[in-house]
VEXDREN-2710 file (C-alpha; in Angstrom, 1 decimal):
% VEXDREN-2710
k/r/px/py/pz
1/MET/56.1/83.6/-129.8
2/SER/55.4/84.8/-126.2
3/ASN/57.4/83.8/-123.1
4/PRO/55.8/81.4/-120.8
5/PRO/54.5/83.0/-117.6
6/PHE/57.2/83.6/-114.9
7/SER/60.1/82.7/-117.2
8/TRP/62.0/85.7/-115.7
9/PHE/61.6/84.4/-112.2
10/PRO/64.6/81.9/-112.1
11/LYS/67.0/84.5/-113.6
12/ARG/66.0/87.1/-111.0
13/LEU/66.1/84.6/-108.2
14/ILE/69.7/83.7/-109.2
15/CYS/70.7/87.3/-109.3
16/LEU/69.2/88.1/-106.0
17/SER/70.8/85.1/-104.4
18/LEU/74.2/86.1/-105.7
19/LEU/73.7/89.6/-104.5
20/LEU/72.7/88.4/-101.0
21/LEU/75.7/86.0/-100.9
22/PHE/78.0/88.8/-101.9
23/ALA/76.5/91.2/-99.2
24/LEU/77.0/88.5/-96.5
25/THR/80.7/88.1/-97.3
26/ILE/81.5/91.8/-96.8
27/PRO/83.2/92.3/-93.4
28/VAL/81.4/94.6/-91.1
29/SER/83.2/96.3/-88.2
30/PRO/81.3/96.5/-84.9
31/ALA/79.6/99.7/-84.1
32/HIS/81.3/102.0/-81.6
33/ALA/80.0/104.9/-79.7
34/LEU/80.6/108.3/-81.3
35/MET/82.9/110.2/-78.9
36/ARG/84.9/113.3/-79.7
37/GLU/88.5/113.4/-78.6
38/THR/90.2/116.8/-78.6
39/VAL/93.8/117.5/-77.7
40/GLU/93.8/120.9/-76.0
41/LYS/97.5/121.0/-75.4
42/PRO/100.3/118.5/-75.1
43/GLY/99.3/115.9/-72.5
44/GLN/95.8/117.3/-72.0
45/THR/92.9/115.6/-73.8
46/VAL/89.1/116.1/-73.6
47/TYR/86.7/113.3/-74.4
48/GLN/83.1/114.2/-75.1
49/SER/79.9/112.3/-75.6
50/ARG/77.1/114.5/-77.1
51/GLN/73.5/113.4/-77.1
52/THR/70.3/115.1/-78.0
53/LEU/67.4/114.0/-75.8
54/LYS/63.8/115.2/-75.2
55/ASP/62.3/115.9/-71.8
56/GLU/58.9/114.7/-70.7
57/ASN/57.3/117.9/-72.3
58/GLY/59.0/117.3/-75.7
59/GLN/61.6/120.0/-75.3
60/THR/65.0/119.2/-76.8
61/TRP/68.2/119.2/-74.7
62/GLN/71.8/118.8/-75.6
63/ILE/73.6/116.6/-73.1
64/VAL/77.3/116.5/-73.0
65/LEU/79.4/114.3/-70.7
66/PHE/83.0/115.4/-70.9
67/LYS/86.2/114.3/-69.3
68/ARG/89.4/116.4/-69.3
69/VAL/92.5/114.2/-68.8
70/LYS/95.5/116.2/-67.6
71/PRO/99.2/115.2/-67.5
72/ASP/99.2/115.3/-63.7
73/ALA/96.6/112.5/-63.7
74/ASP/94.0/114.9/-62.5
75/HIS/90.7/114.4/-64.3
76/ASP/87.8/116.9/-64.6
77/ILE/84.5/115.1/-65.4
78/ASN/81.3/117.1/-65.9
79/LEU/77.8/116.6/-67.3
80/ARG/76.5/119.7/-69.1
81/LEU/72.8/120.2/-70.0
82/VAL/71.9/122.9/-72.5
83/GLY/68.3/123.9/-73.2
84/PHE/66.8/126.3/-75.7
85/PRO/67.9/129.9/-75.0
86/GLY/65.1/132.1/-73.7
87/THR/62.9/129.3/-72.6
88/THR/65.1/127.4/-70.1
89/HIS/66.3/129.0/-66.9
90/PHE/68.5/126.8/-64.6
91/GLN/68.4/127.5/-60.9
92/HIS/71.9/128.1/-59.5
93/PRO/73.2/126.8/-57.1
94/ALA/71.1/123.6/-57.1
95/PRO/72.1/120.0/-57.6
96/LEU/71.1/117.7/-60.4
97/ILE/69.1/114.7/-59.0
98/VAL/69.9/111.4/-60.8
99/HIS/67.6/108.4/-60.4
100/PRO/69.6/105.3/-61.7
101/GLU/66.8/103.0/-60.5
102/PRO/63.1/103.7/-59.6
103/ASN/63.7/103.9/-55.8
104/SER/67.2/105.3/-55.6
105/GLN/68.8/108.6/-56.3
106/PHE/72.0/110.6/-55.8
107/GLN/72.9/114.3/-56.4
108/LEU/75.5/115.9/-58.6
109/ALA/76.9/119.2/-57.4
110/ASP/76.3/122.4/-59.4
111/ALA/79.6/123.4/-61.2
112/PHE/78.1/126.8/-61.9
113/ALA/77.2/127.7/-58.4
114/GLN/79.5/130.7/-58.4
115/GLU/79.5/131.8/-62.1
116/ASN/77.0/130.9/-64.8
117/PRO/77.7/131.2/-68.6
118/GLY/74.0/131.4/-69.5
119/GLU/70.6/130.8/-68.0
120/ASN/70.0/127.9/-70.3
121/VAL/73.1/125.9/-69.3
122/GLY/73.6/123.7/-66.3
123/GLN/76.8/121.8/-65.5
124/TYR/77.3/119.2/-62.8
125/LEU/80.4/117.5/-61.3
126/ILE/80.5/113.8/-61.8
127/SER/80.6/111.8/-58.5
128/GLU/81.9/108.4/-57.7
129/THR/78.3/107.2/-57.4
130/PHE/77.7/108.3/-61.0
131/LYS/80.8/106.4/-62.2
132/THR/79.8/103.1/-60.5
133/SER/76.0/103.1/-61.1
134/PRO/74.9/100.3/-63.5
135/PRO/74.3/101.4/-67.1
136/ASN/71.8/98.7/-67.8
137/SER/68.6/100.6/-67.2
138/ILE/67.0/104.0/-67.9
139/TRP/68.2/106.8/-65.7
140/GLU/66.0/109.8/-65.0
141/LEU/67.5/113.3/-64.5
142/ASP/65.6/115.9/-62.5
143/LEU/66.6/119.2/-63.9
144/PRO/66.6/122.1/-61.3
145/LEU/64.9/124.9/-63.3
146/ARG/63.7/128.1/-61.9
147/GLU/60.1/127.6/-62.9
148/GLN/59.8/123.9/-62.2
149/THR/61.7/120.6/-62.2
150/ASP/61.9/118.9/-65.5
151/HIS/62.7/115.3/-66.2
152/ILE/64.9/113.7/-68.9
153/LYS/65.1/109.9/-69.3
154/VAL/68.5/108.7/-70.4
155/PRO/68.4/105.4/-72.3
156/TYR/70.8/102.5/-71.6
157/PHE/72.8/102.9/-74.8
158/VAL/73.7/106.5/-73.8
159/LEU/74.7/105.2/-70.3
160/GLN/76.9/102.6/-71.9
161/GLU/78.6/105.3/-74.1
162/TRP/79.1/107.3/-70.9
163/GLN/80.7/104.3/-69.2
164/GLU/83.1/103.9/-72.1
165/LEU/84.0/107.6/-71.9
166/LEU/84.6/107.4/-68.2
167/SER/87.1/104.5/-68.8
168/LYS/89.3/106.7/-71.0
169/ASN/92.7/107.6/-69.5
END
């Protein structure tokens, strides 16, 4: 004797419903930004946000915002941009131009104006304007390269992660 058509359907529907009900009861913790925290020595901690973003030409960049918190309440905050070796050549000294909104901009001073660890690395000192600019849009970074200026768009979720890092003490 054969089974009537779709006789398996109610059993599977019950199993799927139970599975869905079980999945909905599992507590899920909220997502947090992935930041690295490194204790360099007692009382001195470095917080880092590392992102990989592409420029307008499709070249990949590693972008690291880092904050060094020292025991004397002095904080070093820098934005480091690393391009592919051999193809990227930063111009030093030259500021990084940041566009937090389409018709506004500010500059970050070149931290490697005197000494450069490599042509493909640029590092810039974080200003008060950087800290207080709203993270609810897309920022554009104008990279000062020897050959040309290149542009990287920084999405809002990266900016929000940066704001969280800047609030660390």
